[in-house]
N, C-alpha and C positions, 0 to 999 in steps of 0.2 A: 753636500750630497749631490752627485751628478746623476742626471736622468738620461737613460739610454735613448738615443735617437730612434723615433718610431720606425723610420724606414730601415734602419739597421736591424732592429728587432724583427721586422717583417721578413726581411731577406733571410735572416738566420733561421726563422721558423719555416720558411719554404724549403731551405736546404735540409733541415732536420726531417721534415715530412717526406722528402724524396729519398732519403737514405735507404729505407726498407724497399722502396721501388727498385733501386739499383740491384739489390740482391734478388728480388723477385723476377726481374727481366732476365738476368743472367742464368738463374736456375731454370727458367722456362726453356731457354734455347740451348742450354748445355755448354760443354767445354769449348765450343767454337765461338762463343759469345763473350764479349767484355762490355761492361757498362761503366762509364766514368762520370762522376758528378763534379762539376767545376764551379769554383767561386772566383769570378774574375776580379774581385777586389784585391786578390793576391796573385798576380800573374805568375810570379816565380814559384809559388807553391799552391797552385790553384786546385789541385786534386783533393777533394774533401771526402770522397767515398769512391770505392772501386770494387767491382766484383768480376771475376774472370781474369784471364791472362792471355790476351791476344797481342797487345803491344808492350806488355811488361810494365804497365804503370803501377805506381804505388801511392798511397795516401801521402800528401806532402810534396808530390812531384809537380813538375811544371806543365803548363799547357803546351800543346803541339803548335806547329805553324798554322794549322787550321784554326785553332782557338785564337791565336794572335790576330789572324785576319778578321775573325768575328769581333774581337775586342776593338780593333781599329775602326770598325764601322759604327761603334757605339750603339745608340738607340735606333739607328737605321738598320741594324743587323736583322737578318731574317734566317729562318731555319734552312739548313742545307741538308737535304734528304736524299738517301739512297745513292750516294756517290761512291766511286771505287778508287782506291789508292793502293800503294804498295809500300810495305815497310822496308827499312834498310836491309833486312835479311831476306827480302824477296817474297814475303808472304803477301798474298792478295787479300785485301780487306774491303768489305762493303760497309759503309758507315752512314750514320745520320747524326747531325748535330742540331739539337733543339734548344734555342735560346730561352733563358729564364728571365722573366720581367717581374718587377714589383707592381703594386697597384697603381703607381704613377706611370707605368709603361717603360721604366728605365731598365735596360739590360744589365744584369749583374752576374750572370753565370750561364751554364749550359749543361744539358744532359746529353751525353754522347753514347751511342750504341755502335760497337764495332763487331763485325762478324767475319771470321776467317773463312774465306771462300776458296782458298788455294786448292783444296782437294776437289771441290766442285769444278774448278777450271780444268784440272787435270782429267777428270772424268769426261768433261765436255770435249776435250781435245781427243781423248781415246775414242769416244763415240763418233766424232767427226772423222777420225782416221779410218774406223771400221766402215763408215758409210761412204768412204771415198771422197769426202769433202775436206777442203783445207780448213784448218782451225783458225779462227780469227785471232789476230795478235794486236789488240789495242795498245796504244801508247799510254800506258797507265803511269801517272806521275808518282814519284817516290816522295813519301812524307816522313819527316823525322819525328818519331815518337820517343819520349824519354823523360826521365825525372829531372834532367839537368837543362835549365833554360839556355845556358851558354851554348850547348850543342845545337839547339834549335836555331838560335841566332846565327851560328856559324854556317849551318846548312842553308839558311836563306841567303847569306852572303855568297856562298859558293854557287848558288843557283843564279843569282843576279849579277855577279861580277865575273864576266867572261874574259877579262884581260886585266893587266895591271892598272892601278890607280893612275900612274904616270901616263898611261896611254889614252886616258879619257880626256876629252875636251870639257869645257865648263858645262855645256848643255847635257853631256852624258853623265857628268858627275851629279848634276841636279836631278836628272832622271833616276839615277841609282838611289839617291836619298829619298826621293818622292816615292819610289816603288817600295823601299823598305818601310817607310812611314805608313804607307797604305796597308801594309801587311802587319802592322801593329808592333814592329820591332822596338820602336822608341817609347812604347808604353811600359817596357820592362826596365826596371832599375839597372843602372850601370851599362845599359846596352850601348849608349853613345860612346862610352869609354872603350867597350869591346870592339865596336865598329871602327873607331879611330885607330886602335892598335892594329887591327887587321889591315887597314888601308895604309898604315904608316904615316898618319897625319896627327896633328895635335888635337886635343879635345876641343879647343877653341875653334879650330877650323871645322871640325865636324859639326859643332853647334851652328856655326855660320852657314855651312852648306844646307843644313836642315832648315834653318830659318828662311833662307832664300828659296829653297824648294817649296816650302809651304806658302810663301808669299807669291811665288810664280804660279802655283797651282790655284790660288785664290783669285789672283788678278789677271792671269793670262799674260803676265809680263814675259817678254821674250828678249830682254836686254842681254847682250852677250859680253858685257864688260866683266872683268874678273873681280869678284868681290870677296874672295877668301884666299888665304895663302896656306900651302902645306908646310 
């Protein structure tokens, strides 16, 4: 007879306790609000509860690139509150991501609140125009939300790869892998294969570059000798 790990049981209990909170917050703020509960133990299917429909998330869906960034920071992750992003369809969203910890302080999930403020922004622009003032146009980053983790990884690659792999020197290649690693890409199963396919290199080469990027980031090594082959 196997005994359930106490930490696993504790984390499961926390998630169950928060499920009704998800519905309560969304009901309080109405149709412009979406609340998503994540279990980071399953990055590819991290959504365990959702209420509202701002980003179109569903139970069993993947985390966004924001969640991947939190996941990459591990137990050093902190809450990200009241930030503004833009969906792929152009909706302006104000969000807060609050990390969940067990009694040992280990991060294992997050409670996320997304509020669609698109119409508020339009009203603000209209009022500014009526007042004769120019409307502010902040450079709001676009965030990929979706139930498919592959689309999130692809979006991060598109953001960080501004030229062909062949056009990058070794330092730039290591920087690319380090940047993707810092954003939690390689915490996702099969991500290394997806990245390798997008870059047109072998899986072994991708693993080699990732290993070198991590080693360089830890040791500050600036050796420029070629250590992997495409």
